[in-house]
C-alpha positions, -999 to +999 in steps of 0.1 A: -413+410-660-417+380-635-438+384-607-423+379-572-443+347-569-430+334-601-394+345-592-396+327-558-408+295-577-381+297-602-354+304-576-365+275-556-365+250-585-330+263-595-317+255-559-333+220-557-323+210-595-284+219-593-270+214-558-236+204-571-232+234-593-245+259-566-225+245-536-195+227-554-196+198-528-189+162-536-217+137-528-199+127-498-192+160-482-218+169-454-243+194-468-276+207-458-308+198-475-321+226-495-355+213-501-360+208-464-348+244-457-372+258-480-400+237-467-393+248-431-392+285-441-424+283-460-439+264-431-428+289-406-442+318-427-479+303-420-475+316-384-484+353-387-493+353-424-522+376-432-556+360-436-558+345-471-523+354-477-494+335-493-457+333-487-452+366-507-476+384-483-449+386-457-457+380-418-466+397-385-450+376-357-445+401-333-428+390-299-453+375-275-482+375-299-502+344-306-482+340-340-450+340-319-464+315-294-477+290-320-445+294-341-424+287-310-443+256-302-440+243-337-402+250-334-399+225-306-411+198-328-388+209-356-358+209-331-367+174-319-367+161-355-333+175-359-320+154-330-321+181-303-336+181-269-350+217-267-348+235-234-360+270-224-340+294-202-357+319-179-357+345-204-376+324-229-347+315-252-347+280-267-315+261-268-307+225-280-275+207-278-260+180-299-230+157-294-193+167-285-171+164-254-192+180-225-158+192-209-154+216-241-172+249-246-200+244-272-202+262-304-234+282-305-254+293-335-288+305-345-311+336-347-347+346-340-382+342-354-399+372-341-407+399-369-416+435-373-453+443-381-458+434-418-424+419-421-406+396-444-400+358-441-362+357-440-350+381-414-340+358-386-359+330-400-332+320-422-306+319-395-329+297-374-337+271-401-301+271-414-291+262-378-315+233-378-300+222-411-265+221-395-279+198-367-295+176-396-263+175-417-239+167-388-263+139-376-268+125-412-230+124-420-225+108-385-198+134-376-184+132-342-176+168-331-149+177-305-173+206-293-210+203-286-230+219-311-257+242-296-287+256-315-303+287-299-337+304-310-335+339-292-368+353-280-377+389-287-350+403-310-370+430-329-376+463-309-414+465-314-425+449-281-414+471-250-393+493-274-364+470-267-344+451-293-323+421-287-342+418-256-336+384-245-302+378-257-293+410-239-304+393-206-280+364-214-252+389-218-260+403-182-278+435-192-304+431-165-316+460-144-341+465-114-375+473-128-368+457-162-395+431-154-421+458-146-420+477-178-453+477-196-463+473-232-498+466-246-510+463-210-486+436-203-455+437-180-424+421-192-426+395-164-461+384-178-446+386-214-419+362-204-443+337-187-464+337-218-437+322-238-424+298-210-399+320-193-396+325-157-391+361-145-387+350-108-356+333-118-345+357-145-308+359-133-302+323-141-305+331-177-273+353-176-243+336-189-208+342-180-179+350-203-165+320-220-198+300-218-192+293-256-162+285-279-177+308-306-211+323-318-221+321-354-253+338-370-265+336-404-285+364-416-298+383-445-278+415-451-309+438-449-290+462-473-281+461-509-244+460-510-240+422-519-269+423-541-257+453-562-222+437-563-235+403-572-214+389-544-231+358-528-217+359-493-207+386-469-182+382-439-194+406-414-166+428-397-187+439-369-220+455-360-219+493-361-219+517-331-248+541-326-247+576-314-281+590-310-291+628-300-323+643-290-322+679-304-345+707-298-348+739-321-365+768-301-377+797-322-408+819-317-443+810-326-463+838-342-490+846-364-484+832-401-503+860-418-489+891-400-453+882-393-429+895-419-406+869-434-374+889-420-387+889-386-394+854-383-379+829-359-390+798-376-379+766-358-390+744-386-368+763-411-339+757-389-346+722-383-349+716-420-314+731-425-302+708-397-317+678-415-300+685-447-266+693-429-269+658-413-271+642-448-245+663-461-220+657-432-226+619-433-221+617-470-190+640-472-165+616-452-133+608-473-133+582-500-126+548-487-103+533-514-104+499-499-141+498-502-144+518-535-168+541-519-174+569-495-169+560-458-195+536-445-209+559-419-247+568-420-265+597-407-304+598-402-331+622-388-361+598-382-383+621-360-397+655-360-422+669-336-433+705-344-451+729-322-478+743-324-481+722-356-508+746-370-511+757-405-516+794-396-488+796-370-449+801-376-434+769-358-419+779-326-403+747-316-392+714-332-379+683-313-360+659-335-337+628-335-302+628-351-284+594-354-251+585-367-238+549-372-203+535-381-180+508-368-157+535-354-168+556-322-140+580-331-157+586-366-192+592-348-177+617-325-163+636-353-196+635-371-212+647-339-189+675-336-193+684-372-233+687-370-230+705-336-207+731-354-231+734-385-261+737-360-245+768-343-243+784-378-279+776-386-291+789-352-273+821-358-288+825-392-324+818-382-324+836-349-330+804-329-313+782-305-304+745-311-296+722-283-281+689-285-283+660-259-267+627-264-294+604-257-280+570-262-249+551-274-244+517-285-208+505-288-196+486-319-195+448-316-166+437-335-166+402-353-137+381-340-109+378-367-105+341-361-144+335-367-141+356-398-112+335-410-132+303-405-162+316-423-138+327-452-122+291-454-159+276-453-167+299-483-136+290-501-142+253-498-174+258-518-160+283-542-179+313-532-167+348-536-170+370-505-169+406-493-160+419-459-187+445-447-202+459-415-237+454-403-256+486-401-285+469-383-285+453-348-285+417-341-285+393-311-248+385-322-238+421-307-248+410-273-232+376-275-200+391-286-193+403-249-193+365-239-173+347-268-158+350-302-186+361-325-190+360-364-219+367-388-225+355-423-246+376-447-265+365-478-279+390-503-313+409-499-328+415-532-331+453-539-316+457-502-354+455-490-360+442-455-386+448-427-411+444-455-433+417-471-412+423-502-381+411-484-365+385-507-334+363-505-333+335-533-336+299-524-300+295-539-286+321-517-303+307-486-287+273-494-254+288-501-254+306-467-266+275-448-238+253-462-212+280-453-227+281-417-222+245-415-186+246-429-179+273-405-191+256-376-170+225-385-140+246-390-143+262-357-148+228-341-113+217-352-099+246-334-088+246-298-085+284-297-099+311-320 
């Protein structure tokens, strides 16, 4: 079996040796440079790499960390080399604009470079470096676009810092509340964190952009799931980013001596919670078969947190707090799932002589990809002969925030084994280059359109 390092090396050699076969473009057609794309991704991986590690060791580049700061400084030089003039907004997002008629709304594209702790080298990074390649390709081909092309590197996408994901694109979309800048994480306020990356919390409202600021937004991203990899489909066209309904659940029983309480007299909160965990899985997996997708419904349900009291080996658990989360593109489906699990909880509570209380803790609405942007991505894929599949994004992205400001679309490329947020995260160099060329084609297709 090939080692991961050898696989990366062979995949890269394949991408560099056979560009015409991989992308199906003529020599005169604008195209990204796969060798430069790879070099940039490998160079970026050195910021936050474990001491003595390699590209295969992954990266820890948490927002506002030293690794994040130094990577962002390096990115400013990368942007300049691509012909852009980088500028920062008050939230620390980095933009660069190229060409076009200044009276037309720009086409925005990019992603993020911050990572989770012990993450991989493709999540966010590929979208950023592919966006850089779009600037290079347009400049090299001497294309005069109708719309300005605008690169963006979003700050603080992952939810590690301050427990808040898509934090700085969220500000751009207008999600800004009193007290946000006073939140504290690792002994640092959000205001100080933004200053650390060159933002200006005293003028934070200037980062907010009105609806219609951009003609469209495109983001290339690894799938972070295994749908494309299993199906051997090289490109995904994202239908939307799923809605999330999250519940805080409390199971109340009665804590009592583990040695003296007969089994039939126990009010074991953990037994009830265990039944509920299984119920969540069963309910999420039992939706009607989706013939269009050839699989069960695409909703998912998760219990990711359990807190047991008193959490002692010689005491029957008296209380369990847990989370229940459902995700799907349809909020109607999420309501049905919530109703179903609450009905099942009532039965479990009766059978275990406990009480189970549900509180809807948070809801995130779906962010649907615009049909016109999906169409542009599809045409770009057709032009290079790539098979595509329509699919939802089960993970959150900056695109879901920008969808409230302009037509949004996302391009997915396969994640080997469906692995992400791990040093083992892997997308082949061939797939990276394919996705970047489709991003380029979609940007140019949208540029030809006065309306989407």
